[in-house]
N, C-alpha and C positions, 0 to 999 in steps of 0.2 A: 584419642578414642574415638570410636565411630558410634553415632550417635543413631539411638535404638529408634525404633520406627511405632505405634500402633500397629497389631495384626489387624489383618479385616477378615472378617469371617464372614460369607455371604451362604452359609450354612444353617443359619441361624434361622428359626422355623417362626417364629413371629419377632416382628423388629420393633413393631408402635405399642404403644401401650394397649390394654384390652378397655379402657375406656376411652369412646371420641374426645372426653372434656378433657382429656391429659394429652391430647395431640396438639391443639394449639395455645399457647401465653394467655394469660388476663388483658383483656385490653386489646387484642387482637379485632383488625376490620371486621372480620367474620363474624366473629361476636356483635360489633355493634349491629350490625348489617342484621342479624338472626335477631336481636332484641329487639331493636326499630319493626320491624313488620312484625312480630307476634304481638304491638302494641295495638298494630291499625284495624280500624275496621275492613275489613275484608267480605261484609256480607255479599257487596255485589259483585266478587269474585267469586264466591263457593258457587251463588248462585246460579253460576252457569255452567256446573257440573250436572248431569242427571245422575240421581244414586240408583240403584241397582240394574237390570238390564241385562243385555249380552256381551258379551267380549271383553275382551283385557283389562283390569282397574286402571285407573286414569292414575299419575304419580298427584302427589296433596298438592293440591296448587297453591297453597304458603310454601313451600319448599320450592315450585319450582318462580313463584316470584323472588325468593331470598335468591336463588342463582340468578337469575337477571339481572338483578339490581347489582349485589356482588359483583357479578363477570363487569357489569359496566365501570364501577366504581374501579377495577382492574384495568381499566382499561380493551376488554376483551368484550367485540360486540359480534364476530364470528360464531355462529350457531356449530359450527365444525368443532372451533378451539376449543369454543363451550366444552362440551362433548367430550375431547381430548382431557381437558384440565379434569374433568371430573372421574378420571382412572387416573392419573398421576398427582394429582396437585391437591396434598394434605388438606386445607381451609376449603376448598372444593366436594371434599368429601366430605368433609363434615357436616358441610350445611344440608348435601343430598343424602346425610346418613346410610353412605356405601353403594347412593343407589346410580344408574349412569344411564339418565334421559338421552337418545338418541338426536342428532343436529335436526329432526325433524322436527320430534317432539317440541324442540327448543324454540325453535322459529315459527311455527304452530301458535306457540303458545303467544309468542312475542307480536304476531300479526292478528291474534286471535281476541286479546284481549287490551285495545288500544284506550276505552273509555276508563279502564282502572284506574290507566297510568298518569290519568289527566288528575282523575281525585286524591293519590296518591301524594300528588306534587306536595300539598296543603297540608295534610295530615302531618308530612314530615316538616314541614316551617312550623308547625305546632311544636312537633319535639326539639328541636333545634333554640324553640323559643325555651321552653321548661328547660332547656342547657344554660341561661346565660344569653342565645346569639341573637342578632336583632338589632342595632346602632340602626337606627331608624331616620335621625335628626336631619342626615342629607341623606337622598339617594339617588344614583345615577342611572341613565340611560343611553343604550348602545347597542349596536348592532353589528353583524360580522354573518361572512357570507360561509356556510357547510356545503360540501359535497353531496351529492343527490347520488341515487344508487342508480347513475344512466352513462353515457357515454357521449361525450358533446358532438360525434361523426356520428348521432343517431337525428341529429337536427335537422327538421327538411320545411322546405318552404308549403306553403297551399299547394302550391303546381305539381310538386314534386311527390307529393301525400296524394292526390287526384291521380296522378301516374299510377300508380303502388296501387291503390283501390280498385283501378280499372282493369291492371292488366294483370291484378293476382289473381290467378285459379285456384289457392289452393292446395296447391302439389308440391310446391318448395320451399324452403327456407329465403328468407329477404334480410338476412342478416344476421349476422351474431356468430359465434362459433359453435363447434363441437365438442361435448367435453368428453373424451375420451374414458374408457372406464375399465379397470383392470381385476384379472380372477385371480383371485386368492385362494387358500388352503392346500391341502392335502392331497386331494383326490382325482390327480392325473393323471395315474397312473405311468409314472416316468420309475419310480423305483425299482428297486431288484426286489425278487421274490423273497420273503424272508424264509432264510435258513439254509438258504442257496449252498450247495459244497458242506452243510454244515447236518447233514443228515434230513430225517425226514421232515416235514412240518405240515399243520394243518389247511388244507386250502379252505375250509368252510370259517376259519377265525378270521384268515385276511380276506375273502369277498366279504363278510359282515362288515370288517375294518374299513373296507376299500369304502363300501353302502353307506357305512357311518359318516364316512369322510366328505364323501358328495354332498350328503344330506348337509351337514351341516355347513357348507359352502354355499348351498341353495340356500338354506334360510337365512348365511347371514346376507347373501346378495338381494334376497326380497326384501331384508332389513332396511337394506341401505339404498337401493334404486325404486324397492316398491316392487307387488307384484306381476309378471304379465313384462316388463321392462325388461332391456338389457343391462342398462347403464350407461350406455355410448348414445345415447337418443338424443338429442337440440334440447333448447327448453320448449314447453307446452307452447310458449304465447308465439314461439316461432314454427310450430308443426304445425298446431288448429287453424284453420284456415280463418276459425270465426273468431276466437279470440283477437287475430290479427288483426283482423279488420277492424274489429271494435276498437282495439289501440290504434290504428289510425285516424280513423273516422273521429273518437275523443280527441286527438292531437289536431283533426284538420277543425272540428268545431270551436278548441281554445285560439285557434290563429281566428278564426273569426268573430270570437268574443272582441279576442284585441283588437281586431281593424274596429268594430264597432266602438270600441273606448276611444281609440286615437281620434277617431272622425267625431265624438262627441266632445270631446276636449280641446279639440280644434274650432268647431264649433263656440263652444264659449268661450276660448280669448277670441276670436275673430269679432261675437255679438260685445263682447266687454270694451272690445277695441273701435267698435262704431260708437257706443255708450258714450264712450271719453271724448270721439271726437265731437260727438254731436252736441254736448255738453258745454265743451272749449269754444263750438261756433257760434253756442248762443249764449255765453256770459260773451264774446264778440259782441255780437249783433244788439246787445244789450248796453255794454260800457264801452263798446267801440275800439276796446283794447283785446289781446287775448289775455288771460288768468298766468298767472306768475308759474312759470315750472316747465318742464321739458314737454313737447310737443307727444301726443299718443304714439306711441312706435308700433307700426302694425304688422302683426305676427307672419311669421314664414310661414307658407304650407309645407306640409307633410312628406318628407323625399320617400318619392316612390321607387325612386333609383333601388332602396334597399329591400327587398319584400322581407316580409314577419315573417320566422321558423319558428317551430314548436319540435322539442325532441319525444319522439315517436313512443319511445321508453317508459318515460316518464313527463306527460304532457306539461304537470304543472309545475316542472322545475324550468328554471333559467338560464340562459347563460347570462354572467355576471362579471362585471369588470372588477378584478381584485388588483390590486399591487406585483402581485405575481404574473398576473395575465388574464385571460378568459377563464372560468372555473363554470361549470356546468351542476347545479347548486340550489342553494336556496337561502333568501334573507332572514337569521333568526334574529330576533329581538329579545334583550334582556333588562331589566331592573334589577337593582342590586345597591345593597347596603352596604353603610358606610365599613364594616367588617365582613364584605363581599358575601354577602348570602344571597343566592338568588331570589327574590319575591316573585317577580313572574317572566314567563316568560313567552315567548309567541311566534310562530314563522308567517311573514308576511308574503304577499303575492303583488309585491315589487321588486325593484333591481333596488332600492335605495329607501335612506329612511326619513326622505320628507314627508309631513304628515302623522306620524307614529307616536309624538312625544304624549297628548293628551293622553291617548286611548292606553295606551303602557305604564300610565301614571295611575289610571283610574285601574286597572286592572291589579298595580303594586298594593293601593289602598285598600280594595274588595277582597286581596289574599292576606294582607296584616290583619283585618277585623276577620276574618274567618280563623286566623292563628292565633287570636285571640291578644296581638301586638297591640298597644293601645296609645304607646310613645306618639307624642305628636310629629310629622313629615314638616320641615318647616321647608327646605329648598329640595329640588329636583333640578339637577345637572344633564346637560347636553353638548353635542357638538353644534358647530353652525349647520352641518346637515338636517338637522331638527329647527332649525329657526324658520316654524311654518305661522304666518299671522293667527289664523283663526286657531293654530291652538294655544298659541300665547293668550292670546284672548281669552281664549277657556280658563286655563288655567288662572290668569289674574284675578278674574273674576270671581271665582270658588277659592282664591286664595282672600280676597277682601271679603270672603264672606265666612273665611274660618272653615273650609269643605275642604282645602288642599291646597298643597305646599306651590312656592313661589318658585317660578322659571327660571335659571339662570342660565342664558343660552346665547354665545355670540353671535352676531349676525353673520361673521364670516371673520376667517385668518387674523386679519388687521389687529380687529378689536381685542385681540390676546395679545399683543406684544406691546410694549413699555409705550405708556399715553403720551410721552414727549417722541418717539421714531411711527407711532400710526399716522396712515394718510387716510383718512378718512373722507368716502366721496363729496361732492358738494351738495347734490340732492340725495340725501335718507330720509327716511320713515321715521316720524316721532317718536317709533318702537325701538325703531333700531338705535336712533340718538340716544332715549333713554338708557338701552340695555349699555350700551356703550358708556355712557355715567357711573351706570350700577359697576362693571369690572375694570372700572378705573379705581375705582375704593380699594385702597390696602386688604383688605379683610376678606371682600369679595372675591379679590381675585386668586387670592390664599385657599376661600372654600372652592373656587372651582378649580383649582391646580390639585383638589382630591379627587376628581373622577381619573384621572389618570391613574391611580393608586388602589383605583375601586374596579371600577365596571372592565376594563381593558386587560387589567391581569387576569380577569375571572374567565376569559374567552380562551387565552392563554392556557390557563388550568386546564380546561375542559378540553380545550383539543389537542392536546400532548397527556394527558391523563386518561381520562375517558375515552373522546371520538372526534374525529373531525369528519364524520363522515355518517351520512345516515345507509340504515340496511333499510328501510320501507319505504315505498314510493306512493306517490300521493300525498297531496298536501295536509290531507285528514289524519292520514297515519303517520308523516314526518310531524307533526302536530304532535303526537301521541310517544315519537321515540323522543323529543325533545324534552318533552315533560319526563321520559322516566333518565332523560342524560343531568336532568335539571335534579333530580333527587337522589341519586349518585351524585351529586356533586356536595347537593349541602350533606349528606351523609357523609363524604367527606370531612367536611367541616365538622361536622359535630363530634367524629373521630378525633378529631386534632382537638378540639376541646376537650373534651375527658382525657385523653391520655397526655395533654399539657397542665392543663389547669388543675 
């Protein structure tokens, strides 16, 4: 007997329930984001909107914020993709109330309210605390590389930037690609005349229909590309001589600043070497022999054969070494609780994690206090890249006065091996020796292993579920976008806690 099939009826007038609250099941992520945003203090956001005045009314800023956060929660950061989802995805339509903001509006909202995103992070952390999240007896700090909204092919040396500035006449495109636009609509005049071969037709009606179609096409293209633009123009940064030269000048200034910083660091290393050498010679003159230990090593001169390069699209981004090769991007830092809640996030203007532990720990403690999480933080974990003498001394001093956690940071990877298999160097600082002794204790080693189950999976979750690259450009803008990404991550944890609890 033939199997029966349910018939498909595409002529039904209305397929969705008349009440949007019935479109999504209870506990859906969209409802969690809607409820969370409605409880936040958005006075700073709303105050940026002008009441009254001329022109079209703006979209509700609360709705726009909810839309953007939910989109990031779903791994959608492209404003054009968000625009399409507002038309086709039920959850997006529920959030917007069946409104369809265009991608320009979404992108402008994201770029224009960066400070609001930073403030939202702490407020959402408070909501997570109220849901029972935030186990902070032990926290972990780590860094990860995120791609910038810039190509590594735009990296140039100072000489290359100077040549571009001197030869640029403002009349051409110095890089990038042209994006072609397509004309859509029915006003192309290619159709047959209505009624041809079938009797008389009304010419006036036909002309009005063609004019109306042409006007709709023009209106759609104006909305997409902007009035007075064809849609196939190169980006403004490439065609506007002033903006292009400003970007190149900013990149040149960034190179100059980094060269000055490198020169200052080299001078400081040389001064420390000379001071240590003088102290060693003074000891020999007084005691007749050199002090125990190795003599100081003279620092090597900076390599002048490899000139510094800066990206002319986003001068704040860097060429960063990763396990998969070099990446044009930013170094993102995070402090994470034992239940994988983000406590503090930052984007730093350096390629490695050295010297970031104390600052990230202070930021995490400050955010915990602001969110009302009062449980004491006993230990902060970090990998060997964070073994910075100044940071460790600062954290140890704060821990002794009960004002911060005790750091547990291996001096190198060898310190994480089984104590019987380690090969410690003959000369090591008392700080490194003490840390090796701590990590040799079974309970401390077990505590340190928690790091690989807390902070490292968080970066994996963010990059696979939310975003592995930034849409905005510039260090401050990227910091704000990272706050938005972190807010989305914590809301996903809140949703999981509510649906599984």
